[in-house]
N, C-alpha and C positions, 0 to 999 in steps of 0.2 A: 140690732138683729137679735139678741141673745131673747129679748122679750118678744117679740113675733115667734121665735121658734117655739119658746113657751106655750104660747098662745096656741098653736095649732098642734103640737106634738098630743095624739089621743094617749088619754087616762095618764098625762105627767103632770106633777106639782113642783114646786120650785124646792131648788137646793136636793137635801136628802129625806123630804118628806115622802111616806110609801106609797106608791101608787094604789089607783083603787083596783080590786081584783074583777074578773067578769066571772061569770057564773058559771061553772062545770056544765055542758051540755051532754047529752047522751054519743054513747059513741057512734049509733048510726046518724052521723051528721049529714044535714040535706047536701045534695052534691051540685054542683055548679053546673050549668047547662051551656048549649050553644057551643059547644067545643068545635073547632074545627078539626076533622079528621085528615090525616096524613094519608093519601092514596097512594098505593104501590100496585094496582090491578092495571094500569096502563102501562104498556112497553115504553121504557124510559127513550124511545128513538122519536115518539110521537108527541113527546111534552119539551116544552123548552127546558134546558141545562137549568137544576135546583142551584140556587146560591150555597147549598152546605147538605152534607148527608141526613138521609131520614131513616131510622132507626123503626122497625116495627116488631113487636116482642109480644107474639101468643103465648101465653104462659098459664101451665097448670101446676098448680101445687098442690103438694099431699101433705100438709102440714104436719100431722103425727108422725108419718114416715120419714120426713126429713128430705124428700123430693122433690126435683122442679124438671119440667119437660117443656121445651120452649122450642119454637119454630119462629126463626128470625128472617127478616128480610131487611137487606140494605140498598138503598137507592145512593149509588154513590157517584158526585159527580166529579170529573177529574179537573181541579184547577191548578194543577201542579204547573203547567205550561210544558211539560214534556209526554211524550207517549209511555205508557206504564206496560210493561210487561207481567208483571204480579202485582198482588195486593199485599199487605202485612197487616196483620192483626194481633192486637194484643189479648190473650185470655189469661187475666189474673189467677180464675179459679182452677185452673191447669197446673197449678204452685200446688196444690194440696193432691196429695195421694189419694187414689181411686174416687176422684171429685166428680171429675168433665169426664164426659163420653160423647164424643163427636159420631153422629150418626149418618150424614150427608151434607154435600155441600153441591152448590150449582150455583154456575154462573151464567146469567143471561138464561137460564132452563136449562143450562147443560151440566151434566155431572162433571164433577171433578174429584178424581182420587189421587192425583198426584202432587198432593200437597205435601209441606212439612210442617210439623208440630214438635217443636222444643221447648221444653219448660213453658214459657208463657208467650211465644212468639210462633205464630201460625202464619205461612207463606203458603199464596193460593196462586200459582201461576195461571193466568189467563188464557182461555181458549182462542182468543183474538186478542191482540195490543189493545188497549184503552186508549184513545188519541185523546190529547189534550181537547178540553172542553167538550167533552162527550160522558155519557153515564154508562154504569153498567149496573146490573141490580145482582145483587148476591144474596143467595137463601142457604139459611144454616139448620140444619137440625140437631140437637144435642139433649142431653138431660145432665142435670146436676146431684149428685148424692152429696147432700152438705155437711160439712165437719161439723166436729162438737166446738165451742169456743170455750178451751180448755184457759182460763186465766192463770189458774196457780202454775202454770207450767209452760210459761211464755213469757220471753224476753218483752215482748211489744203485747199490746192490746191486739187481741183477736176481733175483728168485727166482723168479717163474712162467716155463716154459718148459723148455727142456734145452740142455744142455751136453755136452760130449764124454763124459762119464760119466755124467750124473744127468739124471732127467725129475723136474720140479716141477710138481704142480697144487694150486696153493694160489689162494684167491679165483677158483676156475675153474667155479665153478656161479652160475648168477642165484640169488638171494636175496631176499625181501620183507625190507626194511630195516623198521625199530621206526618206530611211529607216537607221538607224544608230543603232546599238545594241539592235535591237528588236523594237526600238520606231520611230514611224511616226513621220518626222519631219515636223508637223503643229503648227504654233504658231497664238496668238490672236493678231487681228489688232489694232492698236494704235493711237493716236492723232497726232503723228510725227514719224519720221523715217520711216523705212521699216521693214516688219515682214516676207514676205515670204521666204521660202527656195528653191531652184531650183535644181532641179538633172541636168545635162549634157545631152542633147537629140538633134535629129535630127526635123528637120521641114519641110513637105512640104504643103504648103495654096494655092487651088487652088480657087481665088477669082473674083466673079462676080457681076455687078450691074443689079439689074431689068429696070434699064433705061438706055442702054449703049450709047445712044446716047446724054445724056447729064451726063455722069458720071463726078465724081470728080477727080483731079490731087492725085495719091496715093502715098504714102512713107511706107515704109516698112522696116522690119528689112532683108529682104531675097532679092537676086536678081533674075532676072526674065526673062520668054518666055513664049510665048503665047503658051494656052494648049486649043484648040477648043475654045468655047466661054468664057473661062475663061482666067487667067495669072495665070500659076504656079509661085511663089515665093518659093526658097528654101535656105536653112539655116540648115550646119550641124554644130555639136559640138557648140550648144548654150544654152542659159539658159531660154530666154524668148522672145518671137516673138511679135513685137508690130506693129499696121499699123494706122496710120493717113491720112485722106482723107479731100480735101476742093476745091471748084474751084475756091477759091482764092488766090491759091498758085502757084509763080514762082519759078523756079527749076534753080540752077545754079551748075556747076559740074566742078572737077577736080581729075586729076589722079595724085596718090603719090604710087610709085610701081605698085603691082597688084592691088591696090584698088581704085575703083572711090568714091569720098567723094562727096554727093549729099547735097545741100541747099534747102530746101524750107522755103519761106517765103513770106510775103505780099508784094504787089508792091512797097508800100510805103518805104519798108526796103530792098531794094536791096544792097546797101552799106554795110549793118550792116549785114545781110544775106549772102554775099560775105565773109567778113570779120571773121564771125563765122566758115565758111567752112574752109578757109584760117589757121586759128587756130587750128582745127581740124586735116587737114592734116600734119600741122607742129609736133603736137603732136603724131600722129601716127608715123612718122619717126622718131621723138627722141626717144620715148618709144619703139619703134622697137628695139632700139640698144642699150638701157639702160634697157630692164626689158625681152623683149622677141619678136618673130613676132605677129604682127596683125593678126588673123586667116581668116578673112572675105573678100569677094569680094568687098562689098561695105560697107559704113557708111553713114547715112541719120541724118542730122541736121535739124532739124523740129521746126519752131517756136511755142511756145505755148501759145494757149488762155488762160492760166491761169498764176496764179502769182508764180511758183517754176520752176526748172528745173529737168529733171529726166532720169535716163540710164535704158534701157533695150538691147539686144544682137545688136548691129550692128546699132542701132537707139537710138539717144536722142531727147529729147525735152527741148528747151531751151526758158524761159521765155521771153515773148514778152516785159517786162520791160526792160530785157536788150538791145535789139535793141534800145529801147527809148535814153537810158543813152549812147549810142556807139557815142566818141568822135573823131574816126580817129585814134586813134594808139591804142598800146597793153596794157595801163594802164587803164584797165576797167574792170567792169564785165562781161561785153559779152566776152572778149578773155578768161579771166581766169577761168569761169565758162565752157564756153566752154571746154576749157583744161582738167578741172574737170571731165566733164561728159565723154569726150575722154577716159581719164585714168581710167574709169571705166570699159571701155572695156578687159583691165587687171586685175583691183581689183574687180571684180564681175562678170564679163561673163566668162572669163579663169578661174580664180581664185574665187571660191564662198566660202561664209560661212554663218553662221546663222546670217541673217541680224538683228533678235529680241535679239539674247542672247548677240551676241560679235560683233557690230556694227564696234567697233574700227578695227577689221580686213580688212574691204574696206575701211571705210571713213576716216582715218587718212593715208592709205596709198596713198588713191585717192587726199587727200589735199597736201601732201607733194610733188606729184609729179606735180601738180602746179610748185613748187618751181623750181624743176628739169627741167620742160620748162623754165622758165626764167632763170636759170643758164646757159641753154644751148644755147638758142637763144637770150637773152636779157640781158646778165651778168648786165649791168650798172642798169637795172631796178630791180634786186633782193632784196635790200633792201627796195627800195619802196612795194616791194609785201609782205616782211615781215610785214611792218608797217601798210600798208593799208588793207591787206587782215585780216590779222591775231592778230597784234599783240592792233591794235584800241579797239578790244573789251577785252582787259585784260582775256586771256582764263586761266581757271585753274580747278583744279578738277581732281577727275580718270577717266581716258579715259575708262576703261574696265566696264562700266556699260551697262546694257541692256537698249533696247528703253525704257522701261516701268519707268526706274529711270531719264528720263530727264528731270523733273519738265516740262519744255515745250519746244517748237523747238527752241527758242533762245538759252536758256541755253544747250539745247542739243548737239548743233551745235558747239555752243564756246567751249564744253568739249571735244566731241568726235572728232570733224573734226580738230578744231584748237589747242587745248592742245594736240592733237595727233599728228599733225606736229611738234610740239616743242618736242616730243618723239623720233622722228625719226630722228631729226636735233641731239638731244643731243645724242642719240645713234651713230650717223653716226660722230660726233666727238670723241666720246670717242675709237669707233673700227678703225677710219682711213678711209677715201675716197675709197680706194681699197677695203677692206675687206667688205665694207659697199655696195660696188656695186658687189661684188661676192655672197653676201649674198642674196640679192635682187633678182639677176638672178637663184640661185639655190633655192631659195623660189618659185619662179615662176615655173620653170622646174620641180622641183616637185611635183607640187601641181596642175599643168594646169589640168582642167577636173576635179577637185576633190571640195570636201568641207574642209576648213581649219578649225581649232580651233587655240587658243591661245599658246595651248602645241606645236603644229606645228610649230607655227611663231618662238618660243624660242627653240625648239629641233633643226632647221636647223640653226638659229643663233648660237648654241653652237657648232657647226660642224664647225664655221669658225673663230672664235674667242675663245680665253682662257683671254680677257680682263674682269676685273672686272667691271661689269656695274649694281651690284646689288642696289647700292643708286639710279642709273636713276630708276630702275623699280619701287624701294619701292616708288618714288613720283610720279609715274604715276599710278599705278595699287594697285588698294584695295585688290584683291586676289591673291596677289603674294608677300605680305608684309612679 
């Protein structure tokens, strides 16, 4: 099997030999065509109920003034099984002072003024209750005044806003949060980790700049086609649509199957930027075989002018510090963190979870996916990965903690990410490689597009093994002792 994988992985050579690097292409990358546009012009009552929400974001950016104007339409199907009297949206941008300005709300064409906006929670009462298995059309007009990403005075990476060389739109639009058992799943932000819970949705973003003659190079979660004076970016069955723009970006690209991997980097980081791209392409190929198919036409790897890496659907930010550390081999943070963020396209984008209350469900699997990458492509480096990436930090503690119990960012990661990887390795050794592989693939297949819980994880695991692993669970989980 390993020999077959080596044969089909694009640009991959045996063991630790460096992969060939593609040629840098101009920043005006040819845009994919034949993208199906999501229509919101037909009244929802005249169309079949859609499977998931659809977001259309008509967006105008004044890049130099750091201003954004958005007209957003959400076609929302009520699949809760109950009648809804209101909708609850998350607006993370409203957590920034003097950033988010809400100009108008309409529901099915009727204006709404008696809404409640507190911190990042917007509740909109519906003029007419939304029955189960029916659709509402929500339209919001708003403006953003982007904050400066001041890294020097922040306890955690500031991702949203602008720096001297980059503009990042992440969690920049209001979205209707999932509802489970009558509860809207909206969590409080914290000093570390993630707290948002995203439903699966479709996106159409029509993006234009006020100064098109001097507009920046744009990286997005979607793939694109011209649309009048805008560029239309389309992404289906995804969690979160992100945008990054810079006049400094250079772009490389490579193809892996039906997916184009783009790398956006600063000119001095060409070698590292292309290495991150290759690692992500390799990971897409390996994880598509090990877990399930990568669903999107593109993946954008974007150098981050902040001190962390962060995943979104079909796009991730990669800390500039990792580019500085790149040594020309796969044995470095640039590579394994690139693989980590690529793995989030399975364990976050396709199979989501409550990132605030059960972060181990995506972070432990994503970290362990790094070991699968090295085991598949560079098996001679697998023991190095465990020693350097994981065991150096002597991880310990129960992995099923919420982000709020993580003490600080380092302790949280050492427990949830690194000890979580040890849990999965111990579990794999107990039930066997073949059973573990079958479980992970089935876990992915059963939950693709959904939001999982720990109960889902162990329910599906028990469908694949009769082995007694209770001692392993009691050593890693405080809630299952």
